[in-house]
Residue frames as a rotation matrix with the C-alpha (Angstrom) as fourth column:
UNK 1
0.582 0.808 -0.096 0.08
0.811 -0.584 0.000 0.00
-0.056 -0.078 -0.995 0.07
UNK 2
-0.183 -0.615 0.767 1.29
0.603 -0.687 -0.406 3.43
0.776 0.388 0.497 -0.95
UNK 3
-0.484 -0.103 -0.869 2.08
0.805 -0.442 -0.396 6.07
-0.343 -0.891 0.297 1.73
UNK 4
0.131 0.578 0.805 -0.49
0.756 -0.584 0.296 8.91
0.641 0.570 -0.514 1.32
UNK 5
0.213 -0.058 -0.975 0.77
0.868 -0.446 0.216 11.05
-0.448 -0.893 -0.045 4.19
UNK 6
0.682 0.009 0.732 0.84
0.442 -0.801 -0.403 14.73
0.583 0.598 -0.550 3.47
UNK 7
0.013 -0.768 -0.640 4.02
0.999 0.032 -0.018 16.41
0.034 -0.639 0.768 4.51
UNK 8
-0.299 -0.066 0.952 2.84
0.330 -0.943 0.039 19.95
0.895 0.326 0.303 3.90
UNK 9
-0.892 0.016 -0.452 2.29
0.428 -0.293 -0.855 22.32
-0.146 -0.956 0.254 6.85
UNK 10
-0.051 0.985 -0.166 -1.09
0.825 -0.052 -0.563 23.79
-0.563 -0.166 -0.809 7.56
UNK 11
0.078 -0.018 -0.997 0.08
-0.169 -0.986 0.005 27.13
-0.983 0.168 -0.080 6.20
UNK 12
-0.893 -0.399 -0.206 1.04
-0.297 0.180 0.938 25.51
-0.337 0.899 -0.279 2.89
UNK 13
-0.601 0.753 0.267 -2.23
0.769 0.636 -0.063 23.67
-0.217 0.167 -0.962 2.75
UNK 14
0.260 0.782 -0.567 -4.13
0.557 -0.601 -0.573 26.95
-0.789 -0.167 -0.591 3.23
UNK 15
-0.284 -0.445 -0.850 -1.94
-0.479 -0.702 0.527 28.76
-0.831 0.557 -0.014 0.58
UNK 16
-0.987 0.009 0.159 -2.66
0.131 0.614 0.778 25.93
-0.090 0.789 -0.608 -1.87
UNK 17
-0.188 0.982 0.005 -6.43
0.912 0.177 -0.370 26.19
-0.364 -0.065 -0.929 -1.11
UNK 18
0.250 0.300 -0.921 -6.36
0.107 -0.953 -0.282 30.00
-0.962 -0.028 -0.270 -1.54
UNK 19
-0.644 -0.506 -0.573 -4.57
-0.472 -0.326 0.819 29.77
-0.601 0.798 -0.029 -4.86
UNK 20
-0.872 0.409 0.269 -6.97
0.489 0.706 0.512 27.05
0.019 0.578 -0.816 -6.13
UNK 21
0.036 0.931 -0.363 -9.97
0.756 -0.263 -0.599 29.23
-0.653 -0.253 -0.714 -5.07
UNK 22
-0.107 -0.199 -0.974 -8.45
-0.312 -0.924 0.223 32.15
-0.944 0.328 0.037 -6.99
UNK 23
-0.932 -0.337 -0.136 -7.99
-0.252 0.329 0.910 29.99
-0.262 0.882 -0.392 -10.07
UNK 24
-0.569 0.805 0.166 -11.54
0.821 0.569 0.053 28.65
-0.052 0.166 -0.985 -9.81
UNK 25
0.110 0.549 -0.828 -12.94
0.413 -0.783 -0.464 32.22
-0.904 -0.291 -0.313 -9.35
UNK 26
-0.527 -0.347 -0.776 -11.14
-0.595 -0.502 0.628 33.32
-0.608 0.792 0.058 -12.60
UNK 27
-0.978 0.111 0.178 -12.41
0.202 0.734 0.649 30.26
-0.058 0.670 -0.740 -14.39
UNK 28
-0.236 0.967 -0.096 -16.04
0.863 0.163 -0.479 30.94
-0.447 -0.196 -0.873 -13.17
UNK 29
0.018 0.211 -0.977 -15.78
-0.128 -0.969 -0.212 34.66
-0.992 0.129 0.010 -14.24
UNK 30
-0.737 -0.413 -0.535 -14.53
-0.551 -0.091 0.830 33.63
-0.391 0.906 -0.160 -17.66
UNK 31
-0.761 0.620 0.191 -17.44
0.645 0.694 0.320 31.04
0.066 0.367 -0.928 -18.13
UNK 32
0.007 0.825 -0.565 -19.86
0.674 -0.422 -0.606 33.82
-0.738 -0.377 -0.559 -17.03
UNK 33
-0.210 -0.185 -0.960 -18.56
-0.556 -0.785 0.273 36.21
-0.804 0.591 0.062 -19.77
UNK 34
-0.954 -0.227 -0.196 -18.64
-0.281 0.447 0.849 33.45
-0.105 0.865 -0.491 -22.35
UNK 35
-0.630 0.772 0.083 -22.24
0.760 0.591 0.272 32.38
0.161 0.234 -0.959 -21.70
UNK 36
-0.441 0.526 -0.727 -23.65
0.265 -0.698 -0.665 35.89
-0.857 -0.486 0.169 -21.20
UNK 37
0.455 0.712 0.536 -26.27
0.640 0.157 -0.752 36.70
-0.619 0.685 -0.384 -23.79
UNK 38
0.764 -0.209 -0.610 -24.38
-0.395 -0.899 -0.187 39.85
-0.510 0.385 -0.770 -24.93
UNK 39
-0.312 -0.950 -0.027 -21.20
-0.675 0.202 0.710 37.82
-0.668 0.240 -0.704 -25.63
UNK 40
-0.319 0.249 0.914 -23.15
0.511 0.858 -0.055 35.09
-0.798 0.450 -0.401 -27.39
UNK 41
0.800 0.595 0.071 -24.94
0.395 -0.435 -0.809 37.72
-0.451 0.676 -0.583 -29.65
UNK 42
0.504 -0.691 -0.518 -21.59
-0.645 -0.700 0.306 39.54
-0.574 0.180 -0.799 -30.23
UNK 43
-0.457 -0.687 0.565 -19.98
-0.228 0.705 0.672 36.35
-0.860 0.178 -0.479 -31.31
UNK 44
0.032 0.605 0.796 -22.77
0.717 0.541 -0.440 35.46
-0.696 0.585 -0.416 -33.62
UNK 45
0.918 0.291 -0.269 -22.77
0.049 -0.758 -0.651 38.94
-0.393 0.584 -0.710 -35.20
UNK 46
0.126 -0.951 -0.283 -19.00
-0.714 -0.285 0.639 38.74
-0.689 0.122 -0.715 -35.63
UNK 47
-0.467 -0.211 0.859 -19.35
0.249 0.900 0.357 35.38
-0.848 0.381 -0.368 -37.45
UNK 48
0.510 0.787 0.347 -22.13
0.649 -0.087 -0.756 36.74
-0.565 0.611 -0.555 -39.65
UNK 49
0.796 -0.244 -0.554 -19.99
-0.392 -0.905 -0.165 39.78
-0.461 0.349 -0.816 -40.61
UNK 50
-0.316 -0.943 0.102 -16.98
-0.561 0.273 0.782 37.63
-0.765 0.190 -0.615 -41.29
UNK 51
-0.257 0.317 0.913 -19.10
0.621 0.778 -0.096 35.34
-0.741 0.542 -0.397 -43.48
UNK 52
0.800 0.600 -0.010 -20.56
0.405 -0.553 -0.728 38.34
-0.442 0.579 -0.685 -45.36
UNK 53
0.369 -0.762 -0.532 -17.04
-0.662 -0.617 0.426 39.93
-0.653 0.195 -0.732 -45.76
UNK 54
-0.495 -0.565 0.660 -15.90
-0.036 0.773 0.634 36.59
-0.868 0.290 -0.402 -47.22
UNK 55
0.118 0.671 0.732 -18.91
0.836 0.331 -0.438 36.29
-0.536 0.664 -0.521 -49.61
UNK 56
0.906 0.137 -0.401 -18.51
-0.089 -0.864 -0.496 40.03
-0.414 0.485 -0.771 -50.69
UNK 57
0.016 -0.975 -0.222 -14.79
-0.623 -0.183 0.761 39.49
-0.782 0.126 -0.610 -51.30
UNK 58
-0.467 -0.156 0.870 -15.46
0.369 0.860 0.352 36.43
-0.803 0.486 -0.344 -53.40
UNK 59
0.554 0.758 0.344 -18.14
0.701 -0.201 -0.684 38.26
-0.450 0.620 -0.643 -55.39
UNK 60
0.741 -0.258 -0.620 -15.86
-0.391 -0.916 -0.087 41.24
-0.545 0.307 -0.780 -56.03
UNK 61
-0.404 -0.896 0.184 -13.08
-0.420 0.360 0.833 38.93
-0.812 0.259 -0.522 -57.32
UNK 62
-0.294 0.319 0.901 -15.54
0.724 0.690 -0.008 37.26
-0.624 0.650 -0.434 -59.63
UNK 63
0.806 0.583 -0.099 -17.08
0.416 -0.678 -0.606 40.53
-0.420 0.447 -0.789 -60.93
UNK 64
0.309 -0.745 -0.591 -13.51
-0.635 -0.625 0.455 41.92
-0.708 0.235 -0.666 -61.42
UNK 65
-0.505 -0.615 0.606 -12.61
0.010 0.697 0.717 38.86
-0.863 0.368 -0.346 -63.33
UNK 66
0.221 0.744 0.630 -15.78
0.831 0.195 -0.522 39.11
-0.511 0.639 -0.575 -65.63
UNK 67
0.876 0.074 -0.477 -15.13
-0.074 -0.956 -0.284 42.87
-0.477 0.284 -0.832 -66.22
UNK 68
-0.036 -0.965 -0.260 -11.51
-0.560 -0.196 0.805 42.08
-0.828 0.175 -0.533 -67.15
UNK 69
-0.511 -0.068 0.857 -12.57
0.449 0.829 0.333 39.37
-0.733 0.555 -0.393 -69.55
UNK 70
0.550 0.797 0.250 -15.10
0.723 -0.304 -0.620 41.62
-0.418 0.522 -0.743 -71.19
UNK 71
0.672 -0.373 -0.639 -12.63
-0.367 -0.918 0.150 44.42
-0.643 0.134 -0.754 -71.46
UNK 72
-0.417 -0.865 0.279 -10.15
-0.208 0.390 0.897 41.99
-0.885 0.316 -0.343 -73.13
UNK 73
-0.077 0.486 0.871 -12.76
0.814 0.535 -0.226 41.21
-0.576 0.691 -0.437 -75.70
UNK 74
0.792 0.577 0.199 -13.30
0.592 -0.648 -0.479 44.83
-0.147 0.497 -0.855 -76.63
UNK 75
0.764 -0.593 -0.257 -9.67
-0.568 -0.805 0.170 46.18
-0.308 0.016 -0.951 -76.50
UNK 76
0.699 -0.601 -0.389 -6.50
0.098 0.619 -0.779 45.13
0.709 0.506 0.491 -78.20
UNK 77
0.304 -0.668 -0.679 -3.12
0.892 0.450 -0.043 44.65
0.335 -0.592 0.733 -76.46
UNK 78
-0.721 -0.553 0.417 -2.37
0.453 -0.832 -0.321 48.41
0.525 -0.043 0.850 -76.53
UNK 79
-0.584 0.572 -0.577 -5.77
0.563 -0.226 -0.795 49.23
-0.585 -0.789 -0.190 -74.78
UNK 80
-0.800 0.386 -0.460 -7.35
-0.558 -0.762 0.330 50.70
-0.223 0.521 0.824 -77.88
UNK 81
-0.030 0.907 0.419 -10.94
-0.448 0.362 -0.817 49.79
-0.893 -0.213 0.396 -78.62
UNK 82
-0.882 -0.169 0.439 -11.68
0.279 0.565 0.777 47.20
-0.379 0.808 -0.452 -81.40
UNK 83
-0.594 0.618 -0.515 -14.14
-0.756 -0.647 0.095 48.81
-0.274 0.446 0.852 -83.76
UNK 84
-0.511 0.297 -0.807 -15.06
-0.500 0.661 0.560 45.40
0.699 0.689 -0.190 -85.20
UNK 85
-0.609 0.306 -0.732 -16.34
0.616 0.764 -0.193 44.22
0.500 -0.568 -0.654 -81.82
UNK 86
-0.812 0.266 -0.519 -17.61
0.295 -0.581 -0.759 47.44
-0.503 -0.769 0.394 -80.26
UNK 87
-0.745 0.537 -0.394 -19.91
-0.667 -0.588 0.458 48.52
0.014 0.604 0.796 -83.14
UNK 88
-0.384 0.617 -0.687 -21.89
-0.129 0.701 0.701 45.23
0.914 0.358 -0.190 -83.34
UNK 89
-0.566 0.211 -0.797 -22.26
0.793 0.401 -0.458 45.15
0.223 -0.892 -0.394 -79.49
UNK 90
-0.878 0.254 -0.406 -23.43
-0.085 -0.917 -0.389 48.78
-0.472 -0.307 0.827 -79.41
UNK 91
-0.627 0.646 -0.434 -25.99
-0.646 -0.120 0.754 47.96
0.435 0.754 0.493 -82.11
UNK 92
-0.410 0.489 -0.770 -27.35
0.418 0.851 0.318 45.03
0.811 -0.191 -0.553 -80.07
UNK 93
-0.776 0.009 -0.630 -27.46
0.586 -0.359 -0.726 47.19
-0.233 -0.933 0.274 -77.02
UNK 94
-0.847 0.398 -0.352 -29.39
-0.466 -0.875 0.132 49.98
-0.256 0.276 0.927 -78.88
UNK 95
-0.520 0.689 -0.505 -31.74
-0.359 0.361 0.861 47.29
0.775 0.629 0.059 -80.40
UNK 96
-0.492 0.267 -0.829 -32.54
0.684 0.708 -0.177 45.66
0.539 -0.654 -0.531 -77.11
UNK 97
-0.779 0.116 -0.617 -33.20
0.395 -0.673 -0.626 49.03
-0.487 -0.731 0.478 -75.35
UNK 98
-0.781 0.508 -0.363 -35.43
-0.617 -0.535 0.577 50.06
0.099 0.675 0.731 -78.34
UNK 99
-0.430 0.645 -0.632 -37.46
0.064 0.720 0.691 46.85
0.901 0.256 -0.351 -78.16
UNK 100
-0.623 0.165 -0.765 -37.88
0.779 0.221 -0.587 47.31
0.073 -0.961 -0.266 -74.35
UNK 101
-0.848 0.202 -0.490 -39.06
-0.031 -0.942 -0.335 50.75
-0.529 -0.269 0.805 -74.85
UNK 102
-0.663 0.633 -0.401 -41.56
-0.590 -0.111 0.800 49.87
0.462 0.767 0.446 -77.55
UNK 103
-0.417 0.545 -0.727 -42.94
0.491 0.809 0.324 46.97
0.765 -0.222 -0.605 -75.55
UNK 104
-0.693 0.173 -0.700 -43.61
0.638 -0.305 -0.707 49.40
-0.336 -0.936 0.101 -72.60
UNK 105
-0.816 0.416 -0.401 -45.40
-0.481 -0.874 0.073 51.83
-0.320 0.253 0.913 -74.78
UNK 106
-0.486 0.641 -0.594 -47.56
-0.370 0.465 0.804 49.19
0.792 0.610 0.011 -76.29
UNK 107
-0.634 0.184 -0.751 -48.32
0.611 0.715 -0.340 47.82
0.474 -0.675 -0.565 -72.82
UNK 108
-0.886 0.270 -0.377 -49.90
0.070 -0.726 -0.684 50.98
-0.459 -0.633 0.624 -71.60
């Protein structure tokens, strides 16, 4: 059988108890802060904002990529507009806008 005798003095035992109580009090305070409704709501808001920021960032990158691809279709390597591509696209846009305008007039 192992010897379980404690060789500490009563003052050492009291000091150990006091330290342990302080650690437990800090732990309970931390738990109280973590489970407080305002902390939980704040954490949820922070996660939502982070997700929104991430989604917006991804959308920005995607839109930037599309704009760059479209720009590459209508400009040459020097950055000048390609008339052979701009004119037909402009005609299509004018035609679509004209059709929409006519359909709205007839709808009234």
